[in-house]
C-alpha positions as CSV (number, residue, x, y, z in Angstrom):
1,M,-4.6,9.0,-20.3
2,N,-3.6,6.3,-22.8
3,K,-5.2,3.0,-23.6
4,N,-2.5,0.9,-21.9
5,F,-3.1,2.8,-18.6
6,I,-6.9,2.3,-18.8
7,Q,-6.5,-1.5,-19.5
8,H,-4.6,-2.0,-16.3
9,I,-7.0,0.1,-14.3
10,N,-9.7,-2.3,-15.6
11,I,-7.7,-5.3,-14.5
12,F,-7.3,-3.7,-11.0
13,L,-11.1,-3.1,-10.8
14,L,-11.9,-6.5,-12.1
15,I,-9.9,-8.2,-9.4
16,I,-11.8,-6.2,-6.7
17,L,-15.1,-7.1,-8.4
18,L,-14.4,-10.8,-8.7
19,D,-13.1,-11.0,-5.1
20,Q,-16.1,-9.1,-3.6
21,M,-18.6,-11.3,-5.6
22,T,-17.1,-14.5,-4.4
23,K,-17.0,-13.2,-0.8
24,F,-20.6,-12.1,-1.1
25,L,-21.6,-15.7,-2.2
26,F,-19.8,-17.4,0.7
27,L,-21.1,-14.9,3.2
28,N,-24.7,-15.6,2.1
29,N,-24.1,-19.3,2.4
30,N,-22.4,-18.9,5.7
31,Q,-19.4,-20.8,4.5
32,F,-16.5,-18.6,5.4
33,V,-13.8,-18.0,8.1
34,M,-13.5,-14.6,9.7
35,N,-9.9,-13.2,9.6
36,S,-9.9,-10.3,12.0
37,G,-6.2,-9.9,12.1
38,M,-4.2,-7.0,10.7
39,M,-0.6,-6.8,9.6
40,F,1.5,-8.2,12.4
41,G,-1.5,-7.6,14.7
42,S,-1.0,-3.9,14.7
43,F,-3.7,-1.5,15.8
44,S,-5.7,-4.5,17.1
45,K,-6.4,-2.6,20.4
46,T,-7.5,0.7,18.8
47,T,-11.1,1.8,18.7
48,P,-13.2,0.8,15.6
49,L,-13.4,4.5,14.6
50,I,-9.6,5.0,14.6
51,R,-9.0,1.6,13.0
52,I,-11.4,2.3,10.2
53,S,-9.9,5.7,9.7
54,L,-6.4,4.2,9.5
55,I,-7.4,1.5,7.0
56,S,-9.5,3.7,4.7
57,S,-6.8,6.5,4.7
58,G,-4.0,3.9,4.2
59,S,-6.0,2.5,1.3
60,I,-6.2,5.9,-0.4
61,I,-2.4,6.3,0.0
62,F,-2.0,2.7,-1.4
63,L,-4.2,3.6,-4.4
64,I,-2.3,6.8,-5.2
65,V,1.0,4.9,-5.0
66,Y,-0.3,2.3,-7.4
67,L,-1.6,4.9,-9.9
68,A,1.8,6.8,-9.7
69,I,3.8,3.6,-10.4
70,L,1.4,2.6,-13.2
71,Y,1.8,6.1,-14.8
72,F,5.6,6.1,-14.6
73,L,6.3,2.6,-15.9
74,S,6.9,2.2,-19.6
75,D,4.1,0.9,-21.7
76,R,6.3,-1.9,-22.9
77,L,6.2,-3.4,-19.4
78,R,2.6,-4.7,-19.8
79,S,3.0,-7.9,-17.8
80,L,4.7,-6.0,-14.9
81,K,1.8,-3.6,-14.8
82,A,-0.6,-6.5,-14.8
83,G,1.3,-8.0,-11.9
84,L,1.0,-4.7,-10.0
85,S,-2.7,-4.5,-10.8
86,L,-3.2,-8.0,-9.4
87,L,-1.2,-7.2,-6.2
88,F,-2.8,-3.8,-5.5
89,G,-6.3,-4.9,-6.5
90,G,-6.2,-7.9,-4.2
91,A,-4.8,-5.9,-1.3
92,L,-7.4,-3.1,-1.7
93,S,-10.2,-5.6,-1.8
94,N,-9.2,-7.1,1.5
95,A,-9.0,-3.6,2.9
96,I,-12.6,-3.0,1.8
97,D,-13.6,-6.0,3.9
98,K,-11.8,-4.6,7.0
99,V,-13.6,-1.2,6.6
100,Y,-17.1,-2.5,6.1
101,L,-17.1,-5.8,8.0
102,N,-14.2,-5.3,10.4
103,F,-12.8,-8.7,9.2
104,V,-11.6,-10.3,6.0
105,V,-13.7,-13.1,4.5
106,D,-11.6,-16.2,3.8
107,F,-13.1,-19.4,2.4
108,I,-10.3,-21.3,0.5
109,P,-8.8,-23.9,2.9
110,I,-5.0,-24.5,2.4
111,S,-3.1,-27.0,4.4
112,F,0.6,-27.8,4.9
113,G,0.9,-30.9,6.9
114,D,-0.9,-30.3,10.2
115,Y,-1.1,-26.6,9.6
116,L,-4.4,-25.3,8.1
117,F,-5.2,-21.7,7.1
118,H,-7.7,-20.1,4.9
119,A,-7.4,-17.6,2.0
120,N,-9.6,-15.9,-0.5
121,V,-9.5,-15.0,-4.2
122,S,-7.7,-11.7,-3.6
123,D,-4.9,-13.6,-1.8
124,V,-4.4,-15.8,-4.8
125,F,-4.3,-12.8,-7.2
126,Q,-1.7,-11.1,-4.8
127,I,0.5,-14.2,-4.9
128,I,0.4,-14.3,-8.7
129,G,1.1,-10.6,-8.8
130,V,4.2,-11.0,-6.5
131,V,5.5,-13.8,-8.7
132,I,5.2,-11.6,-11.9
133,I,6.8,-8.6,-10.2
134,N,9.7,-10.6,-8.9
135,Y,10.3,-12.2,-12.3
136,H,10.7,-8.7,-13.8
137,L,12.9,-7.4,-11.0
138,F,15.3,-10.3,-11.4
139,F,15.1,-11.1,-15.1
140,C,14.0,-8.0,-16.9
141,Q,15.9,-5.2,-15.1
142,D,17.1,-3.5,-18.3
143,D,13.5,-2.9,-19.4
144,I,12.7,-1.3,-16.0
145,W,15.8,0.9,-15.3
146,F,16.6,2.2,-18.8
147,P,20.4,1.3,-18.8
148,E,20.8,2.9,-22.2
149,D,19.7,6.3,-20.7
150,K,22.2,7.9,-18.3
151,R,19.5,9.7,-16.3
152,G,19.7,6.9,-13.8
153,R,20.4,9.3,-10.9
154,I,17.5,10.5,-8.8
155,F,18.7,14.1,-8.8
156,I,19.9,15.6,-12.1
157,Y,19.1,19.2,-11.1
158,P,18.7,18.9,-7.3
159,K,17.7,22.4,-6.4
160,L,15.1,22.7,-9.1
161,Q,13.7,19.3,-8.4
162,I,13.4,19.8,-4.7
163,I,11.6,23.1,-5.2
164,F,9.3,21.4,-7.8
165,A,8.5,18.5,-5.4
166,G,8.3,20.8,-2.4
167,K,5.3,22.6,-3.9
168,F,3.5,19.3,-4.1
169,F,4.4,18.5,-0.5
170,L,3.2,21.8,0.9
171,I,-0.1,21.7,-1.0
172,S,-0.6,18.1,0.1
173,I,0.1,18.6,3.8
174,A,-1.9,21.8,4.0
175,S,-4.9,20.2,2.3
176,L,-4.8,17.1,4.5
177,L,-4.5,19.1,7.7
178,L,-7.4,21.3,6.7
179,I,-9.6,18.3,5.8
180,S,-8.6,16.6,9.1
181,L,-9.5,19.7,11.1
182,F,-13.0,19.6,9.6
183,S,-13.3,15.9,10.3
184,F,-12.1,16.3,13.9
185,T,-14.7,19.0,14.4
186,Y,-17.5,16.9,13.0
187,I,-16.6,13.8,15.0
188,N,-16.2,15.9,18.2
189,I,-19.7,17.3,17.7
190,E,-21.5,14.1,16.5
191,F,-19.9,11.6,18.9
192,V,-20.6,12.4,22.6
193,N,-18.3,9.6,23.8
194,F,-15.3,11.1,21.9
195,S,-13.0,11.0,24.9
196,A,-9.7,12.8,25.5
197,S,-7.7,9.6,24.8
198,M,-9.6,9.0,21.6
199,K,-8.8,12.6,20.5
200,V,-5.1,12.1,21.2
201,E,-5.2,8.8,19.3
202,Y,-7.1,10.5,16.4
203,I,-4.7,13.5,16.2
204,S,-1.6,11.1,16.3
205,L,-3.1,9.1,13.5
206,V,-3.9,12.1,11.4
207,L,-0.3,13.5,11.8
208,M,1.2,10.1,11.0
209,L,-0.9,9.6,7.9
210,S,-0.5,13.2,6.7
211,T,3.3,13.0,7.0
212,I,3.5,9.6,5.2
213,F,1.2,10.7,2.5
214,S,2.9,14.1,2.0
215,L,6.3,12.4,1.8
216,L,5.0,10.0,-0.8
217,I,3.7,13.0,-2.7
218,F,7.1,14.6,-2.4
219,I,8.8,11.5,-3.8
220,F,6.2,11.5,-6.6
221,G,7.1,15.1,-7.3
222,I,10.8,14.2,-7.6
223,L,10.0,11.4,-10.0
224,L,7.6,13.7,-12.0
225,S,10.3,16.3,-12.2
226,H,12.4,13.9,-14.2
227,H,9.9,14.2,-17.0
228,F,10.3,18.0,-17.0
229,Y,14.0,18.5,-16.3
230,G,15.2,15.2,-17.8
231,P,14.8,16.4,-21.4
232,I,16.8,19.5,-20.7
233,Y,19.4,17.5,-18.9
234,K,19.6,15.1,-21.9
235,L,19.7,17.9,-24.4
236,N,22.5,19.6,-22.5
237,N,24.6,16.4,-22.5
238,F,23.8,15.8,-26.1
239,V,25.1,19.2,-27.2
240,K,28.0,19.3,-24.8
241,N,29.3,15.9,-25.9
242,K,28.6,16.7,-29.6
243,Q,26.6,13.5,-30.1
244,W,25.3,14.7,-33.5
245,D,25.8,11.3,-35.1
246,N,23.3,9.7,-32.6
247,D,19.5,10.0,-32.4
248,F,18.0,12.2,-29.8
249,I,15.1,10.3,-28.3
250,L,13.3,11.1,-25.1
251,R,11.6,8.7,-22.8
252,E,7.9,8.0,-23.7
253,K,6.6,9.9,-20.7
254,D,8.8,12.9,-21.1
255,Q,7.5,16.4,-21.6
256,F,8.8,18.8,-24.3
257,K,8.8,16.1,-27.0
258,Q,9.2,18.9,-29.6
259,L,12.9,19.0,-28.6
260,E,13.4,15.8,-30.7
261,E,12.2,17.8,-33.8
262,I,14.4,20.8,-32.8
263,V,17.5,18.5,-32.6
264,V,16.7,17.1,-36.0
265,E,16.5,20.6,-37.5
266,L,19.8,21.5,-35.7
267,K,21.5,18.5,-37.1
268,E,20.3,19.3,-40.6
269,A,21.5,22.9,-40.3
270,I,24.9,21.7,-39.0
271,N,25.3,19.2,-41.9
272,K,24.5,21.9,-44.4
273,D,27.3,24.1,-43.0
């Protein structure tokens, strides 16, 4: 785990800490507005147990997606990583409110004409993060998508990559279903009022989250496979197209970096002949 990765994790954690500290102060002074809504009002009629399970599980998925993106982005994209840390840190901090308080603490009044609404520190950080991310998407595309590298396709060795990612998917969904089974048994024993409708709601939620999470893990596996099969793909094209006058340089996150030294030795041997 390199220094750049840790720095942005620290930004992510700092956003959560600052937001929670300010919310704690305004809660104690009783100077806040309760925001009990959820995205588009979804799951507003579900029981607290199911709603908390959804938010906490969704937050874990959210965190894993953030860590995966942070890992795969080039270290040269420091400001983009900072923007992602602001966005994800702010969003997760609001999710913490929903789990522990069942509402988000807002205290910053914002008005547009006759319309007044309230926000918090994490909302401000999220807006800044979105601005930074959009700037890179529109004005720094070359730095993100590696136009100089022809491995722009998602699948370079489809069969091998699907098998590689499929192993992650199967392990993920099996683990989630096993954990969910134990959780269901515990809740069923501990909560006397765990009705049939709540059981159906809980099982539906578990299946939905398990599927979403496992699909994200599968996509992560496909992306990760690029760092294993990509060097082989690039070496194959390098040799096939006889690009001996060019430098053979792998991406910074690629495995098998020793291939670069092997190509140098091959080029020296060819030049001697």
